Every structure is written in structure tokens, then in C-alpha cells.
N, C-alpha and C positions, 0 to 999 in steps of 0.2 A: 822866705824859708829860713834865713839867718844862720844856716849851717851848711857844711859841705857834704856832698854825697859820700865822701870818703869817711864820714863819721860812722864807720861800720859797726861800732859797738851798739848802735840802735837796733841792729839785727838780733833776733832771737838766736841763742847760742848754736842750736843744731843747724840753722840756716847759715850762720856765720862761718861755721866750720867748712861748709861746702862752697860758699860764695866768696870767701875772702880773696881768692885769687882774682876774681873779676875786678876788684877795686884797684888792682895793679895794672890792668890792661890799658893800652892807649885810648881806646874808645871811652873808657870811664873817666880818664883824665881830661879828655876833651869835653865830655859832658859836664864834669865838675866846673871847668873853666867857663863854659857857656852859662851855667846857672849862676855862678858868681858874678859874671858880667851883667846878667839880667838884674840881679839884686842891686848891684852898684848903680845901675841905670834907674833905679827906683821902681822897678816893676814888681808887682805882687804875684807871688807864685803859690799855687794851691797843690796839695794840702800843706799844712804847716809842717815844719821840720820834724816835730815830735810825732807826727802822724804818717810820715812818708812811708815807713815800713810796717804799718799797722797790720797788713794782711799776714805778714810773717810772724809777728808777735802773737797773734791770736791763734794761728795754726802752725805749730812747730812741724818741721819736716816729717818726723816720725809719727805724727798724729794726723797727717793729711789723708782724708778719705775721698774728698770731692774737690775738683778744681773748676771754678767758673772764671772764664776769661772775658774781661771787658776791654774797652779801647783806651781812652784816657780819662783822667779825673773830670768830674763836673767842674765847670769854670765859674759858676755863680757863687755869690757871697755865702759863706757858711755851709756850703754843701759837702765838698770833698773831705773825707777823713781817712783815706788810705785803703778803703775797701770798695771794690768795683760794685756798681749799681746801688750802693748804699749811701745814705745821706745822714747828717747829724740830726739828733733829736730837735724837734721844733721847726724843721725845714720841710716844706711841702714835698710830698712824695712825687718824684719825677715820672713822666709818662711811661718810660720803659719799665720801671719798677711796678707801676700800676698794672701793666700787662703781665708781668711775672706773677703778681698776686692773683690776677684773673685765672692764669693757668693753674696755680696752686688750688684755687677754689674748684676748678673743673676736676682736678685729680683727687683731692682729699676733702672737698667741701669746706675748706678753711675760709673764714671771712677775711676780707682785705684788711691788712694792718692799718691803723691810723697813723703810723709813723713809718719812716724809711730806713731805720737803723738795723742793719743785718748782722750786728755783732754776735747775736745769739747763734747764727749759723756758723760764723767763723770760729766760735769757741767750741764747736763740735767737730772741727776738722775740715771745714769748707774753706779752701784757700780762695779768697775773692781777689783775684789778681788782674789788675789792669795791664795792658801791653806797654803803656807809657805811664810813668808814675807821677809826672808833674805836668802842670799846665799854667799858662799865664792867665791871670784874672780876666774874665770876659772874652777870652779868645780861644775858642775850641780848637783842639788839635795843634796848638801853637808849639808844642814841644815834640811833635812827631819827627822822626828822622834824626834825632840828636844823640841817640845811643841807648835809650831805654829799651828799645825793642831787642837789642842784642843781649842786654842784661836779663830780660824776662824770657828770652829764648833759653838762656842758661838755666833759669829756674825750672822751666819745663823739662829740659834735658836731665837735670838732677833728679827730679821726681821720676822720670821715665827709667833712669838707670838704677836708682837706689831704692825705689819702692816697687810694689807689685799690687795689682788689684785696685788701683785708684780710678775713680770715675771722672772723666773730663766732659764737662758740659760746654760745648762750643757753639755759640749763637752768632751767626753772621760771618762774613768772609774774613774779617780781621782775626777773630778767634780761631777760625778753622785753619788758617795758615799755621797757627801754633800746633795744630793737630798733626801736622806732617812730621813733627818731632817725636811723636808718641808711638811706641810699639803696641799695636792693637792685639797682639797675642798675649801681652802682659797686663794690659789695662783695658778699661771700657771707655770707648769714645762715642759720645752721642752728639749729633750735629743737627742744627735747625736754623732757620732764619733768625735774625736779631729781633728781640722783643720790642723794638721801636714801633711807634704807631705807623711808620711808613712801611714796615715789613712784617709785623706780627701776624697779619692775616694770610701771609703766604706760607705758613707752616709752623710758626712758633706755637700758635694756639692749636691745641690738640696733639702736641708732640709727645706728651706723656713722660717727659724726661725725669721729673722728680720721683715718680713712682718707679720708673725703670732703674734709676740710680739706687734706690733703696732695695729693690729686688736683687740687684747685682751684689750689693753689699751683704744682704742677708744670705745669699747663696754662697758667700765665702766665709760665713760665720762672723761677720762684722756688724756691730750695732749700727742700724740705719740712722739717717739724719731725721731729727724732729724738725720739720719745716715750719712749725708754728712759731710765731714771734710773741714775746711778752706783750701784754696789753699796753704797757708803758715802756718806752725806750729807757735803757739804763742811764743814770746820771753820769756826767763826765766831770 
């Protein structure tokens, strides 16, 4: 990672204004110390430092229309780039994302994208937020319980309080715990099983979440999300 979590200037300004106080909290200081110790021990941490807060950079607070909550970053080489469920161009599309594409095909007839880069969604105001923002290479869930969950709880709380009419797509129990922080009188909360091959057939397939999200936005006079992805992922 090569940088400290307290490098808050990496955050997009509207997010920084609301989240700056979090970087002064004891839990964040402890998280920073943990990450630095892992780096000094020679462990590789994904995503890279300049991609750690990508979700916020692409979807400023005042532009967020939809929130999709993931678990922790992909731990394979070249996969994670700070957007949940998304992978860098040139990387094989992960199984859960393949199932997301299948659901999009069911709802809109969209062909499965040949790549897994979801930046085009993020640029339209889809906050692709993992519950945990870092992971050790090759070790899934290795940074759970270190403090990121508290940070991302704060993110959800900020959206809940400062915005109105945001759609939360919560797939699986981890994401649905975040939903407890959302006022359902102010926002739209849609829940389904996780799109993982282990659970997608228990209700993710057929959930209709993408069209339901757009119908909700349209009902509030908000431009819906174009869930199509460009044929070629953007160059980085």
C-alpha cells in the first residue's frame, strides 16, 4: 500500500468534509498502525494506495444515487481496484460478477460484458462500497475486524442523514447488516442473497433489483442508471 490510511486527501472533497473526523478516532489510528506493521513485515496489501478510496472518488457524496455493498476486496493478483465486485481491465470476470451480469440480462436483455470493470456505473453515482477496504494478497477476509467496518458504517450513516432517495442494494448477510443503519422512510432498501455461485440461486436470480432501482429513481425525477458497460474497459 505504501501510504497511511490517514492520507485523507485521497478522499474526494465532499466525502472528506464529512469523513475527516473519522481519521482522528482511535479505531482508525489502530487500523493505520496495523496496516503499517503489515507493510513493514513485507506483506502485500490490495488494492494499491492510490486506489484505496476509488469508490468515493468516482461517486461524490452529492452525486450518489445507488449504493452496492460488498464484503472485502478481491485478494488475487491485479483484481482489486477499490470498487466492490469490480476488477481491473484484463482480469477474468469473477463468478459473482458473472451472476450479476446474468441478472442484468434477465432484466434488460443486456449481454454479459467481456470485462469486469464497473467504473462506468461508479461514474453515474453508484457507490461500489466494500465493507472492508483492504486485504492481504492471497488471504480472503484477512483484514476483517480491524476497523474498516466502523469506517464504512460511518459512510452509510452519512448517506442516510445527508441524502434522501438513495437506493441501497444489499446482497447477502454482510451487506444487509449495513442496512440496519438506513432509514427506509427516506431511502429505498432492496435485499437479496449474495450473487456468489453458492447462494445466487436462493433468490438473487430473479430479484429484479436493477429495474426496481431505476423505477424508484425515475419516480423521484432522478435520471436512472444505465447498467450497460462499454464494450472495452477504460484504459488506466
